[in-house]
N, CA, C, O and CB atoms as a CASP TS submission, in Angstrom:
PFRMAT TS
TARGET T0000
AUTHOR 0000-0000-0000
METHOD Language model
MODEL 1
PARENT N/A
ATOM      1  N   MET     1       2.595 -21.071  26.292  1.00  0.00           N
ATOM      2  CA  MET     1       3.949 -21.496  26.609  1.00  0.00           C
ATOM      3  C   MET     1       3.821 -22.703  27.772  1.00  0.00           C
ATOM      4  O   MET     1       3.126 -22.646  28.786  1.00  0.00           O
ATOM      5  CB  MET     1       4.852 -20.144  27.144  1.00  0.00           C
ATOM      6  N   ALA     2       4.573 -23.667  27.400  1.00  0.00           N
ATOM      7  CA  ALA     2       4.438 -25.024  28.293  1.00  0.00           C
ATOM      8  C   ALA     2       4.898 -24.345  29.753  1.00  0.00           C
ATOM      9  O   ALA     2       5.723 -23.436  29.835  1.00  0.00           O
ATOM     10  CB  ALA     2       5.620 -26.517  27.700  1.00  0.00           C
ATOM     11  N   SER     3       4.304 -24.874  30.733  1.00  0.00           N
ATOM     12  CA  SER     3       4.484 -24.510  32.166  1.00  0.00           C
ATOM     13  C   SER     3       5.881 -25.020  32.662  1.00  0.00           C
ATOM     14  O   SER     3       6.316 -24.504  33.691  1.00  0.00           O
ATOM     15  CB  SER     3       3.300 -25.140  33.062  1.00  0.00           C
ATOM     16  N   ASN     4       6.581 -25.921  32.075  1.00  0.00           N
ATOM     17  CA  ASN     4       7.980 -26.215  32.514  1.00  0.00           C
ATOM     18  C   ASN     4       8.972 -25.473  31.608  1.00  0.00           C
ATOM     19  O   ASN     4      10.172 -25.657  31.810  1.00  0.00           O
ATOM     20  CB  ASN     4       8.272 -27.776  32.479  1.00  0.00           C
ATOM     21  N   ALA     5       8.600 -24.707  30.695  1.00  0.00           N
ATOM     22  CA  ALA     5       9.493 -23.919  29.770  1.00  0.00           C
ATOM     23  C   ALA     5      10.014 -22.742  30.531  1.00  0.00           C
ATOM     24  O   ALA     5       9.292 -22.064  31.262  1.00  0.00           O
ATOM     25  CB  ALA     5       8.734 -23.430  28.459  1.00  0.00           C
ATOM     26  N   ARG     6      11.357 -22.504  30.332  1.00  0.00           N
ATOM     27  CA  ARG     6      12.061 -21.341  30.854  1.00  0.00           C
ATOM     28  C   ARG     6      11.374 -20.124  30.408  1.00  0.00           C
ATOM     29  O   ARG     6      11.115 -20.045  29.207  1.00  0.00           O
ATOM     30  CB  ARG     6      13.506 -21.312  30.427  1.00  0.00           C
ATOM     31  N   SER     7      11.059 -19.221  31.142  1.00  0.00           N
ATOM     32  CA  SER     7      10.562 -17.812  30.706  1.00  0.00           C
ATOM     33  C   SER     7      11.653 -16.851  30.393  1.00  0.00           C
ATOM     34  O   SER     7      12.661 -16.834  31.098  1.00  0.00           O
ATOM     35  CB  SER     7       9.703 -17.163  31.801  1.00  0.00           C
ATOM     36  N   ARG     8      11.497 -15.966  29.271  1.00  0.00           N
ATOM     37  CA  ARG     8      12.368 -14.956  28.925  1.00  0.00           C
ATOM     38  C   ARG     8      12.082 -13.728  29.570  1.00  0.00           C
ATOM     39  O   ARG     8      12.861 -12.785  29.431  1.00  0.00           O
ATOM     40  CB  ARG     8      12.391 -14.777  27.589  1.00  0.00           C
ATOM     41  N   ARG     9      10.911 -13.612  30.357  1.00  0.00           N
ATOM     42  CA  ARG     9      10.502 -12.352  31.068  1.00  0.00           C
ATOM     43  C   ARG     9      11.454 -12.091  32.243  1.00  0.00           C
ATOM     44  O   ARG     9      11.939 -12.971  32.954  1.00  0.00           O
ATOM     45  CB  ARG     9       9.000 -12.452  31.598  1.00  0.00           C
ATOM     46  N   TRP    10      11.674 -10.687  32.362  1.00  0.00           N
ATOM     47  CA  TRP    10      12.536 -10.422  33.514  1.00  0.00           C
ATOM     48  C   TRP    10      12.057 -10.820  34.821  1.00  0.00           C
ATOM     49  O   TRP    10      12.786 -11.122  35.766  1.00  0.00           O
ATOM     50  CB  TRP    10      12.816  -9.079  33.587  1.00  0.00           C
ATOM     51  N   ASP    11      10.794 -10.805  34.824  1.00  0.00           N
ATOM     52  CA  ASP    11      10.007 -11.259  36.234  1.00  0.00           C
ATOM     53  C   ASP    11       9.936 -12.866  36.515  1.00  0.00           C
ATOM     54  O   ASP    11       9.621 -13.399  37.579  1.00  0.00           O
ATOM     55  CB  ASP    11       8.352 -10.718  36.165  1.00  0.00           C
ATOM     56  N   LYS    12      10.279 -13.452  35.393  1.00  0.00           N
ATOM     57  CA  LYS    12      10.303 -15.065  35.322  1.00  0.00           C
ATOM     58  C   LYS    12       8.847 -15.539  35.242  1.00  0.00           C
ATOM     59  O   LYS    12       8.627 -16.750  35.222  1.00  0.00           O
ATOM     60  CB  LYS    12      11.048 -15.787  36.702  1.00  0.00           C
ATOM     61  N   LYS    13       7.882 -14.696  35.197  1.00  0.00           N
ATOM     62  CA  LYS    13       6.473 -15.130  35.242  1.00  0.00           C
ATOM     63  C   LYS    13       6.182 -15.752  33.825  1.00  0.00           C
ATOM     64  O   LYS    13       6.763 -15.333  32.824  1.00  0.00           O
ATOM     65  CB  LYS    13       5.454 -13.869  35.597  1.00  0.00           C
ATOM     66  N   PRO    14       5.300 -16.724  33.787  1.00  0.00           N
ATOM     67  CA  PRO    14       5.015 -17.429  32.423  1.00  0.00           C
ATOM     68  C   PRO    14       4.826 -16.455  31.347  1.00  0.00           C
ATOM     69  O   PRO    14       4.188 -15.419  31.532  1.00  0.00           O
ATOM     70  CB  PRO    14       3.738 -18.327  32.469  1.00  0.00           C
ATOM     71  N   GLU    15       5.347 -16.750  30.267  1.00  0.00           N
ATOM     72  CA  GLU    15       5.214 -15.967  28.846  1.00  0.00           C
ATOM     73  C   GLU    15       3.680 -16.022  28.381  1.00  0.00           C
ATOM     74  O   GLU    15       3.012 -17.056  28.384  1.00  0.00           O
ATOM     75  CB  GLU    15       6.225 -16.727  27.587  1.00  0.00           C
ATOM     76  N   THR    16       3.208 -14.740  27.974  1.00  0.00           N
ATOM     77  CA  THR    16       1.920 -14.764  27.239  1.00  0.00           C
ATOM     78  C   THR    16       2.248 -15.116  25.880  1.00  0.00           C
ATOM     79  O   THR    16       3.420 -15.272  25.538  1.00  0.00           O
ATOM     80  CB  THR    16       1.143 -13.426  27.288  1.00  0.00           C
ATOM     81  N   ASP    17       1.177 -15.264  25.004  1.00  0.00           N
ATOM     82  CA  ASP    17       1.499 -15.313  23.700  1.00  0.00           C
ATOM     83  C   ASP    17       2.106 -14.036  23.070  1.00  0.00           C
ATOM     84  O   ASP    17       2.952 -14.120  22.180  1.00  0.00           O
ATOM     85  CB  ASP    17       0.365 -15.689  23.041  1.00  0.00           C
ATOM     86  N   ALA    18       1.674 -12.893  23.531  1.00  0.00           N
ATOM     87  CA  ALA    18       2.440 -11.724  23.001  1.00  0.00           C
ATOM     88  C   ALA    18       3.977 -11.688  23.502  1.00  0.00           C
ATOM     89  O   ALA    18       4.857 -11.332  22.719  1.00  0.00           O
ATOM     90  CB  ALA    18       1.691 -10.380  23.460  1.00  0.00           C
ATOM     91  N   ASP    19       4.258 -12.048  24.763  1.00  0.00           N
ATOM     92  CA  ASP    19       5.662 -12.482  25.132  1.00  0.00           C
ATOM     93  C   ASP    19       6.449 -13.205  24.296  1.00  0.00           C
ATOM     94  O   ASP    19       7.583 -12.873  23.952  1.00  0.00           O
ATOM     95  CB  ASP    19       5.668 -13.190  26.186  1.00  0.00           C
ATOM     96  N   THR    20       5.819 -14.278  23.930  1.00  0.00           N
ATOM     97  CA  THR    20       6.552 -15.279  23.096  1.00  0.00           C
ATOM     98  C   THR    20       6.889 -14.703  21.697  1.00  0.00           C
ATOM     99  O   THR    20       7.967 -14.930  21.148  1.00  0.00           O
ATOM    100  CB  THR    20       5.689 -16.593  22.937  1.00  0.00           C
ATOM    101  N   ARG    21       5.855 -13.904  21.121  1.00  0.00           N
ATOM    102  CA  ARG    21       6.071 -13.386  19.726  1.00  0.00           C
ATOM    103  C   ARG    21       7.238 -12.483  19.931  1.00  0.00           C
ATOM    104  O   ARG    21       8.311 -12.709  19.371  1.00  0.00           O
ATOM    105  CB  ARG    21       4.768 -12.605  19.060  1.00  0.00           C
ATOM    106  N   PHE    22       7.017 -11.273  20.874  1.00  0.00           N
ATOM    107  CA  PHE    22       8.072 -10.359  21.083  1.00  0.00           C
ATOM    108  C   PHE    22       9.526 -10.927  21.315  1.00  0.00           C
ATOM    109  O   PHE    22      10.468 -10.392  20.730  1.00  0.00           O
ATOM    110  CB  PHE    22       7.693  -9.567  22.201  1.00  0.00           C
ATOM    111  N   PHE    23       9.703 -11.879  22.061  1.00  0.00           N
ATOM    112  CA  PHE    23      10.933 -12.426  22.352  1.00  0.00           C
ATOM    113  C   PHE    23      11.475 -13.309  21.095  1.00  0.00           C
ATOM    114  O   PHE    23      12.679 -13.363  20.842  1.00  0.00           O
ATOM    115  CB  PHE    23      10.789 -13.253  23.656  1.00  0.00           C
ATOM    116  N   ASP    24      10.608 -13.916  20.415  1.00  0.00           N
ATOM    117  CA  ASP    24      10.769 -14.655  19.042  1.00  0.00           C
ATOM    118  C   ASP    24      11.449 -13.740  17.888  1.00  0.00           C
ATOM    119  O   ASP    24      12.442 -13.982  17.203  1.00  0.00           O
ATOM    120  CB  ASP    24       9.264 -15.135  18.507  1.00  0.00           C
ATOM    121  N   LEU    25      10.578 -12.590  17.895  1.00  0.00           N
ATOM    122  CA  LEU    25      11.065 -11.391  17.051  1.00  0.00           C
ATOM    123  C   LEU    25      12.407 -10.966  17.148  1.00  0.00           C
ATOM    124  O   LEU    25      13.205 -10.833  16.220  1.00  0.00           O
ATOM    125  CB  LEU    25      10.339 -10.252  17.336  1.00  0.00           C
ATOM    126  N   ARG    26      12.617 -10.730  18.564  1.00  0.00           N
ATOM    127  CA  ARG    26      14.066 -10.053  18.971  1.00  0.00           C
ATOM    128  C   ARG    26      15.029 -10.991  18.790  1.00  0.00           C
ATOM    129  O   ARG    26      16.145 -10.614  18.433  1.00  0.00           O
ATOM    130  CB  ARG    26      14.217  -9.543  20.472  1.00  0.00           C
ATOM    131  N   GLU    27      14.766 -12.360  19.004  1.00  0.00           N
ATOM    132  CA  GLU    27      15.965 -13.255  18.824  1.00  0.00           C
ATOM    133  C   GLU    27      16.288 -13.718  17.459  1.00  0.00           C
ATOM    134  O   GLU    27      17.337 -14.297  17.176  1.00  0.00           O
ATOM    135  CB  GLU    27      15.808 -14.433  19.614  1.00  0.00           C
ATOM    136  N   ALA    28      15.199 -13.395  16.499  1.00  0.00           N
ATOM    137  CA  ALA    28      15.377 -13.624  15.113  1.00  0.00           C
ATOM    138  C   ALA    28      16.184 -12.500  14.553  1.00  0.00           C
ATOM    139  O   ALA    28      16.643 -12.654  13.421  1.00  0.00           O
ATOM    140  CB  ALA    28      14.059 -13.768  14.406  1.00  0.00           C
ATOM    141  N   GLY    29      16.436 -11.293  15.254  1.00  0.00           N
ATOM    142  CA  GLY    29      17.108 -10.190  14.662  1.00  0.00           C
ATOM    143  C   GLY    29      16.333  -9.064  14.494  1.00  0.00           C
ATOM    144  O   GLY    29      16.883  -8.005  14.192  1.00  0.00           O
ATOM    145  N   TYR    30      15.001  -9.137  14.659  1.00  0.00           N
ATOM    146  CA  TYR    30      14.216  -7.852  14.273  1.00  0.00           C
ATOM    147  C   TYR    30      14.515  -6.892  15.152  1.00  0.00           C
ATOM    148  O   TYR    30      14.613  -7.166  16.348  1.00  0.00           O
ATOM    149  CB  TYR    30      12.734  -7.977  14.241  1.00  0.00           C
ATOM    150  N   THR    31      14.717  -5.527  14.640  1.00  0.00           N
ATOM    151  CA  THR    31      14.998  -4.503  15.472  1.00  0.00           C
ATOM    152  C   THR    31      13.956  -3.352  15.456  1.00  0.00           C
ATOM    153  O   THR    31      14.099  -2.356  16.164  1.00  0.00           O
ATOM    154  CB  THR    31      16.289  -4.040  15.144  1.00  0.00           C
ATOM    155  N   GLY    32      12.976  -3.515  14.677  1.00  0.00           N
ATOM    156  CA  GLY    32      11.912  -2.384  14.519  1.00  0.00           C
ATOM    157  C   GLY    32      10.885  -2.528  15.548  1.00  0.00           C
ATOM    158  O   GLY    32      10.928  -3.437  16.377  1.00  0.00           O
ATOM    159  N   PRO    33       9.895  -1.582  15.504  1.00  0.00           N
ATOM    160  CA  PRO    33       9.017  -1.580  16.489  1.00  0.00           C
ATOM    161  C   PRO    33       7.967  -2.931  16.548  1.00  0.00           C
ATOM    162  O   PRO    33       7.699  -3.624  15.567  1.00  0.00           O
ATOM    163  CB  PRO    33       8.310  -0.275  16.324  1.00  0.00           C
ATOM    164  N   ILE    34       7.555  -3.095  17.622  1.00  0.00           N
ATOM    165  CA  ILE    34       6.603  -4.287  17.978  1.00  0.00           C
ATOM    166  C   ILE    34       5.309  -3.820  18.948  1.00  0.00           C
ATOM    167  O   ILE    34       5.395  -3.272  20.046  1.00  0.00           O
ATOM    168  CB  ILE    34       7.532  -5.486  18.814  1.00  0.00           C
ATOM    169  N   ASP    35       4.276  -4.138  18.338  1.00  0.00           N
ATOM    170  CA  ASP    35       2.981  -3.743  19.187  1.00  0.00           C
ATOM    171  C   ASP    35       2.780  -4.479  20.557  1.00  0.00           C
ATOM    172  O   ASP    35       3.487  -5.362  21.042  1.00  0.00           O
ATOM    173  CB  ASP    35       1.675  -4.057  18.326  1.00  0.00           C
ATOM    174  N   GLN    36       1.782  -3.971  21.004  1.00  0.00           N
ATOM    175  CA  GLN    36       1.519  -4.481  22.470  1.00  0.00           C
ATOM    176  C   GLN    36       0.975  -6.093  22.491  1.00  0.00           C
ATOM    177  O   GLN    36       0.863  -6.761  23.519  1.00  0.00           O
ATOM    178  CB  GLN    36       0.293  -3.438  23.205  1.00  0.00           C
ATOM    179  N   ASP    37       0.671  -6.552  21.137  1.00  0.00           N
ATOM    180  CA  ASP    37       0.410  -7.818  21.105  1.00  0.00           C
ATOM    181  C   ASP    37       1.507  -8.702  20.466  1.00  0.00           C
ATOM    182  O   ASP    37       1.293  -9.836  20.038  1.00  0.00           O
ATOM    183  CB  ASP    37      -0.787  -7.942  20.488  1.00  0.00           C
ATOM    184  N   GLY    38       2.704  -8.070  20.443  1.00  0.00           N
ATOM    185  CA  GLY    38       3.816  -8.765  20.076  1.00  0.00           C
ATOM    186  C   GLY    38       4.152  -9.083  18.569  1.00  0.00           C
ATOM    187  O   GLY    38       4.959  -9.947  18.228  1.00  0.00           O
ATOM    188  N   TYR    39       3.430  -8.271  17.700  1.00  0.00           N
ATOM    189  CA  TYR    39       3.597  -8.410  16.299  1.00  0.00           C
ATOM    190  C   TYR    39       4.413  -7.128  15.765  1.00  0.00           C
ATOM    191  O   TYR    39       4.271  -5.948  16.088  1.00  0.00           O
ATOM    192  CB  TYR    39       2.160  -8.567  15.599  1.00  0.00           C
ATOM    193  N   ALA    40       5.274  -7.688  14.890  1.00  0.00           N
ATOM    194  CA  ALA    40       5.989  -6.469  14.252  1.00  0.00           C
ATOM    195  C   ALA    40       5.111  -5.462  13.445  1.00  0.00           C
ATOM    196  O   ALA    40       4.130  -5.819  12.792  1.00  0.00           O
ATOM    197  CB  ALA    40       7.068  -6.983  13.282  1.00  0.00           C
ATOM    198  N   VAL    41       5.537  -4.198  13.542  1.00  0.00           N
ATOM    199  CA  VAL    41       4.816  -3.008  13.149  1.00  0.00           C
ATOM    200  C   VAL    41       5.488  -2.704  11.759  1.00  0.00           C
ATOM    201  O   VAL    41       6.689  -2.437  11.788  1.00  0.00           O
ATOM    202  CB  VAL    41       4.937  -1.758  14.272  1.00  0.00           C
ATOM    203  N   ALA    42       4.902  -2.716  10.658  1.00  0.00           N
ATOM    204  CA  ALA    42       5.403  -2.385   9.248  1.00  0.00           C
ATOM    205  C   ALA    42       5.130  -0.963   8.906  1.00  0.00           C
ATOM    206  O   ALA    42       5.831  -0.368   8.087  1.00  0.00           O
ATOM    207  CB  ALA    42       4.732  -3.290   8.164  1.00  0.00           C
ATOM    208  N   SER    43       4.122  -0.404   9.520  1.00  0.00           N
ATOM    209  CA  SER    43       3.600   0.917   9.021  1.00  0.00           C
ATOM    210  C   SER    43       2.950   1.684  10.052  1.00  0.00           C
ATOM    211  O   SER    43       2.547   1.002  10.995  1.00  0.00           O
ATOM    212  CB  SER    43       2.638   0.751   7.913  1.00  0.00           C
ATOM    213  N   GLY    44       2.738   2.953  10.121  1.00  0.00           N
ATOM    214  CA  GLY    44       1.886   3.730  11.119  1.00  0.00           C
ATOM    215  C   GLY    44       3.094   4.714  11.764  1.00  0.00           C
ATOM    216  O   GLY    44       4.293   4.682  11.486  1.00  0.00           O
ATOM    217  N   PRO    45       2.464   5.510  12.620  1.00  0.00           N
ATOM    218  CA  PRO    45       3.200   6.669  13.347  1.00  0.00           C
ATOM    219  C   PRO    45       4.402   6.055  14.013  1.00  0.00           C
ATOM    220  O   PRO    45       5.412   6.753  13.926  1.00  0.00           O
ATOM    221  CB  PRO    45       2.257   7.436  14.476  1.00  0.00           C
ATOM    222  N   ALA    46       4.531   4.949  14.639  1.00  0.00           N
ATOM    223  CA  ALA    46       5.712   4.502  15.207  1.00  0.00           C
ATOM    224  C   ALA    46       6.886   4.199  14.250  1.00  0.00           C
ATOM    225  O   ALA    46       8.029   4.513  14.580  1.00  0.00           O
ATOM    226  CB  ALA    46       5.398   3.366  15.952  1.00  0.00           C
ATOM    227  N   VAL    47       6.647   3.640  13.162  1.00  0.00           N
ATOM    228  CA  VAL    47       7.463   3.492  11.923  1.00  0.00           C
ATOM    229  C   VAL    47       7.851   4.799  11.531  1.00  0.00           C
ATOM    230  O   VAL    47       9.064   4.985  11.438  1.00  0.00           O
ATOM    231  CB  VAL    47       6.739   2.795  10.778  1.00  0.00           C
ATOM    232  N   ASP    48       7.032   5.822  11.260  1.00  0.00           N
ATOM    233  CA  ASP    48       7.427   6.891  10.821  1.00  0.00           C
ATOM    234  C   ASP    48       8.329   7.784  11.676  1.00  0.00           C
ATOM    235  O   ASP    48       9.104   8.549  11.102  1.00  0.00           O
ATOM    236  CB  ASP    48       6.402   7.442  10.464  1.00  0.00           C
ATOM    237  N   ILE    49       8.281   7.741  12.936  1.00  0.00           N
ATOM    238  CA  ILE    49       9.042   8.428  14.030  1.00  0.00           C
ATOM    239  C   ILE    49      10.452   7.726  14.183  1.00  0.00           C
ATOM    240  O   ILE    49      11.482   8.370  14.382  1.00  0.00           O
ATOM    241  CB  ILE    49       8.204   8.367  15.444  1.00  0.00           C
ATOM    242  N   LEU    50      10.410   6.393  14.075  1.00  0.00           N
ATOM    243  CA  LEU    50      11.668   5.728  14.038  1.00  0.00           C
ATOM    244  C   LEU    50      12.386   5.932  12.569  1.00  0.00           C
ATOM    245  O   LEU    50      13.617   5.941  12.558  1.00  0.00           O
ATOM    246  CB  LEU    50      11.421   4.177  14.382  1.00  0.00           C
ATOM    247  N   ARG    51      11.856   6.055  11.646  1.00  0.00           N
ATOM    248  CA  ARG    51      12.520   6.542  10.280  1.00  0.00           C
ATOM    249  C   ARG    51      13.152   7.930  10.381  1.00  0.00           C
ATOM    250  O   ARG    51      14.284   8.163   9.959  1.00  0.00           O
ATOM    251  CB  ARG    51      11.422   6.609   9.092  1.00  0.00           C
ATOM    252  N   ARG    52      12.407   8.794  10.929  1.00  0.00           N
ATOM    253  CA  ARG    52      12.867  10.157  11.256  1.00  0.00           C
ATOM    254  C   ARG    52      14.115  10.254  12.002  1.00  0.00           C
ATOM    255  O   ARG    52      15.082  10.912  11.617  1.00  0.00           O
ATOM    256  CB  ARG    52      11.880  10.840  12.004  1.00  0.00           C
ATOM    257  N   LEU    53      14.059   9.498  13.209  1.00  0.00           N
ATOM    258  CA  LEU    53      15.153   9.433  14.241  1.00  0.00           C
ATOM    259  C   LEU    53      16.380   8.795  13.581  1.00  0.00           C
ATOM    260  O   LEU    53      17.526   9.181  13.809  1.00  0.00           O
ATOM    261  CB  LEU    53      14.702   8.582  15.543  1.00  0.00           C
ATOM    262  N   ALA    54      16.106   7.922  12.855  1.00  0.00           N
ATOM    263  CA  ALA    54      17.349   7.070  12.145  1.00  0.00           C
ATOM    264  C   ALA    54      18.006   8.075  11.046  1.00  0.00           C
ATOM    265  O   ALA    54      19.210   8.034  10.790  1.00  0.00           O
ATOM    266  CB  ALA    54      16.737   5.519  11.282  1.00  0.00           C
ATOM    267  N   GLY    55      17.160   8.925  10.459  1.00  0.00           N
ATOM    268  CA  GLY    55      17.875   9.867   9.390  1.00  0.00           C
ATOM    269  C   GLY    55      18.560  11.067  10.038  1.00  0.00           C
ATOM    270  O   GLY    55      19.275  11.785   9.339  1.00  0.00           O
ATOM    271  N   ALA    56      18.380  11.333  11.361  1.00  0.00           N
ATOM    272  CA  ALA    56      18.677  12.508  12.028  1.00  0.00           C
ATOM    273  C   ALA    56      20.389  12.417  12.286  1.00  0.00           C
ATOM    274  O   ALA    56      20.976  13.330  12.868  1.00  0.00           O
ATOM    275  CB  ALA    56      17.707  12.604  13.456  1.00  0.00           C
TER
END
């Protein structure tokens, strides 16, 4: 992220690449799980848990 760009982090520190991916996904409307590297998670235990909770 460019040093003069506005940070979307709560602490206003410069965004990491993972931060940028996370915020971009959320701003695009993605509401699913996101891993620690900022990527959407399409399968695995986190998705299974969320599907069960959504059906409850």
